[in-house]
C-alpha positions, 0 to 999 in steps of 0.5 A: 748063509742066513736067508735074511741077508740082502742081495747086496750083503751076499755080493759083498761076501762073494767079493770078500772071498775073492779078495782072500781066496786063490786067484791064481791061474787054474791050470795045473802047474805040475805039468812044468819042470821048474828051475829055481835058484841054484841054492835050491834043488830042482822042484817038480810038483806032484801031478795032483798039486793043482787038484788039491791047491787050486780048488778055491780052498785053503787048508787049516790044520790045528795043533796041540802045542806045549810051549816053553816060556820064562822057564816053564811049560805052557799049553798052547794052540796053533793053527797053520793056514796054507793057501795059494794066491798071487803076489806082486813080484815088484811090490811083494803084496797080494795082487788086487787084479792078477789077470791084469798083472802080467809078468808081475804075477807070482803064484805062491804058497802062503803059510799063516801060522798062529800060536796062542798061549797064556803066561800067568795073567797075560796072553801071548799071540805069535803069527808068522807068514811065509810066501814061497813061489810054487816054482821053487824060487827063493821065498819072496817075503816073510813076516813075524809078530810077537804080541803080549801085554808088555808090547809087541815086536814086528819084523819083515824080510823082503827078497831083493836082487842081492839078498834079503832086506830085514826090518825089525820094529820093537819096543825093546831099546836094544832091538828097534828099529833096524833095517839090515841086509841079509844074504840070499840063503835058505830061511828056516821059516820057509822050510814049512812051505817047501815041505808042502811043495816037494819036501825032498827037493830041499837041499840037504847037508851043511849050509848057511841058514837064517834061523827062525824069526820067532826064535830070534824075537823070543830069545832076543837074538840078532838076525844072521846066517848060521851054519846048519845041517839039514837031513831027512828021516824018510819013512813009508807013511811019515818022514821028518826033516831035521835041522841042526845048527852048528854054532847055536844050541838049536834044532828043529824036527818037522814030521810030515806025510811022506806022500802028497799033500805032505801034511805037517804032522807035528814038530819038536823044537829045542833051544839050549838042549831043552824043549822049546815047543812041540806040536801034534796035529789034531784036526784038518779042514779044507774050506773057503775059510775067508767066507766063514766069518759070520756068527753062524759059522762059529761052530765050525771051530768045533770041527777043528777042535779049537777054542771058541767063546760061547758067551 
């Protein structure tokens, strides 16, 4: 940190870090046998789960991506940020004071996935967030946004007693605004967080799945349950989850480390028999990234091999 910063500035940075950082109970949750909702297989966490995820750091993974848009392939860049934090069960937002929340506190593994690419003169920016309880219970919340120079769309799903409530806001007349109810089923978007918790606890075989919200928005498809088959290709060092839909021409293959911490190594996504996106891991960094927001921290982007402005 720059030595010229005042003590007050230092205090503000510490508070900001606490705001974004893991504030969950530091006890290792792996000591418990967890009983999630019946639509999910039982989850037990690796013994080293707490040592990896409860050290006040997030995990940053950068990917080289090829992305299809408007019938052409574009080069893209994606960063997946995984971090543990405490959510309010009732409000489904990050708790300001977890120590005072009591039974309202739910420890979750959060994913923020950001993808950027160009289409001709203008940019696309996609972001998706997923909040999955570490005990394997149904995901509490997801959000997704697609931004480009034409406008942007936003959607959010929230867990309710009888299923998920989905709200969609779009500048397209045929899409926005919507407020719909969905059944309590596996969501494609939560596969990424569940792979990190315990991949082989994910239920396999044919089942009802909610397709990716980014797929729905980019392809302008209505949200709804679809029959799909989930299978694993298990290897010694690398394994893969394969998701194949029955009635829609879509598949997803996610490659990950077989052993803990089950890092995501890449993916291949197809729509209508054509490549939709493909990502390959190029770098990983674990850090308290929420405190690395000063100009002097910009060179850290080089360690992730992600672009930065130098002018």
